[in-house]
Structures are given as C-alpha cells and as structure tokens.
BAMARMAR-390633 format. One line per field, with one value per residue (C-alpha): residue number from 1; chain; x, y negated, z negated. Coordinates in steps of 0.02 Angstrom, whole numbers. Example, Ala and Ser with C-alpha at 12.3 -4.5 7.8 and 13.67 -1.06 7.14 Angstrom:
BAMARMAR-390633
n: (1  2)
chain: (A  A)
X: (615  684)
Y: (225  53)
Z: (-390  -357)
end
This chain:
BAMARMAR-390633
n: (1  2  3  4  5  6  7  8  9  10  11  12  13  14  15  16  17  18  19  20  21  22  23  24  25  26  27  28  29  30  31  32  33  34  35  36  37  38  39  40  41  42  43  44  45  46  47  48  49  50  51  52  53  54  55  56  57  58  59  60  61  62  63  64  65  66  67  68  69  70  71  72  73  74  75  76  77  78  79  80  81  82  83  84  85  86  87  88  89  90  91  92  93  94  95  96  97  98  99  100  101  102  103  104  105  106  107  108  109  110  111  112  113)
chain: (A  A  A  A  A  A  A  A  A  A  A  A  A  A  A  A  A  A  A  A  A  A  A  A  A  A  A  A  A  A  A  A  A  A  A  A  A  A  A  A  A  A  A  A  A  A  A  A  A  A  A  A  A  A  A  A  A  A  A  A  A  A  A  A  A  A  A  A  A  A  A  A  A  A  A  A  A  A  A  A  A  A  A  A  A  A  A  A  A  A  A  A  A  A  A  A  A  A  A  A  A  A  A  A  A  A  A  A  A  A  A  A  A)
X: (-4744  -4928  -4981  -5151  -5267  -5392  -5562  -5633  -5705  -5584  -5500  -5346  -5276  -5235  -5109  -4951  -4983  -5007  -4854  -4730  -4828  -4887  -4759  -4831  -5005  -5110  -5282  -5404  -5388  -5199  -5227  -5356  -5502  -5611  -5791  -5737  -5852  -5812  -5752  -5623  -5556  -5556  -5459  -5334  -5301  -5284  -5164  -5063  -5041  -5138  -5251  -5414  -5472  -5649  -5796  -5909  -5998  -6003  -5821  -5863  -5989  -5863  -5737  -5860  -5906  -5732  -5609  -5434  -5339  -5358  -5378  -5511  -5504  -5672  -5676  -5834  -5823  -5985  -5952  -5778  -5664  -5483  -5411  -5514  -5461  -5277  -5277  -5368  -5252  -5088  -5139  -5180  -5030  -4962  -5134  -5154  -4981  -5025  -5191  -5098  -4976  -5113  -5158  -5318  -5395  -5473  -5577  -5533  -5658  -5590  -5707  -5676  -5668)
Y: (2244  2202  2109  2028  1995  1861  1873  1711  1669  1632  1484  1492  1351  1481  1578  1474  1466  1654  1705  1687  1820  1917  1902  1936  1875  1819  1749  1817  1651  1676  1844  1781  1857  1703  1763  1945  2077  2173  2328  2225  2152  2324  2401  2257  2277  2465  2458  2315  2387  2247  2247  2166  2022  1957  1883  1987  2139  2218  2268  2352  2459  2497  2548  2668  2742  2752  2752  2685  2627  2484  2451  2320  2182  2098  1927  1917  1731  1660  1487  1476  1370  1384  1346  1487  1610  1562  1572  1739  1821  1755  1787  1967  1996  2140  2222  2204  2281  2428  2451  2449  2582  2698  2819  2871  2695  2607  2464  2329  2197  2042  1927  1748  1736)
Z: (-4801  -4796  -4639  -4643  -4496  -4545  -4465  -4392  -4561  -4662  -4578  -4468  -4577  -4711  -4607  -4637  -4824  -4834  -4734  -4880  -4977  -4824  -4682  -4510  -4557  -4409  -4377  -4248  -4152  -4132  -4051  -3926  -4022  -4037  -4031  -4019  -4089  -4248  -4154  -4056  -4218  -4299  -4155  -4149  -4335  -4318  -4170  -4244  -4417  -4500  -4652  -4597  -4709  -4697  -4791  -4679  -4753  -4579  -4601  -4766  -4670  -4531  -4662  -4743  -4573  -4496  -4640  -4624  -4529  -4537  -4721  -4756  -4884  -4912  -4995  -5101  -5133  -5066  -4994  -5070  -4962  -4909  -5081  -5158  -5022  -5034  -5224  -5226  -5098  -5170  -5351  -5306  -5191  -5297  -5306  -5118  -5088  -5203  -5111  -4945  -5007  -5073  -4933  -5022  -5021  -4872  -4946  -5072  -5127  -5211  -5305  -5359  -5548)
end
C-alpha cells in the first residue's frame, strides 16, 4: 500500500480525494510540519513509511544525494492546480504502486500531459 506525504505545495485539500487510491495519505500540515525545512519532511516521510510528493526540485536533489527511503515523487506540472495534481496522481496510481514496489528506484517524476 503506497502512502503519500504531500509537501506543503501541493494543497492539503487534495488529501481526502487521494485517500481512496492511496490510503494513509497525509499532508505536511496534518503532521505539524507547517514551515518545516526539507530535512524534517524527508525524515518524517522516511520514519513514517511515506512516499514524499512535491513540486519542489530540492527533494529531487536530496533523493540523488541520500537515496531511498523515502521514495520521492516530483510533480513537474508548473503552476498546475489541484485538479491537475489529483488527475495526475490518480491516473498514474498503478505506475506509482509499481515504483513503490521497485527496490532499485528512488525517484519518479510525473509530468502533466
């Protein structure tokens, strides 16, 4: 079961809509991580067994430096809003689950089509 931890950007409003496809999904706000630095989010995802989801390239760099866990999913969608994020994640749910199950992979970049 893939559990997502959404960084502060994307919106917390996405969480309920993502839970059917990704049970246990949380947002940084829910975990008291408002304004937390990237390392705090990284460590929370690692300890909690989450896949970290962000639009922030900083997590891509952390992933390359530290490897998994946590696995990192970067949303390369520019200014795409909540509908774009929700559609992208739910449309690629099987791909995300396969990425999560693949021990050799640590970074997945999803782009809006």
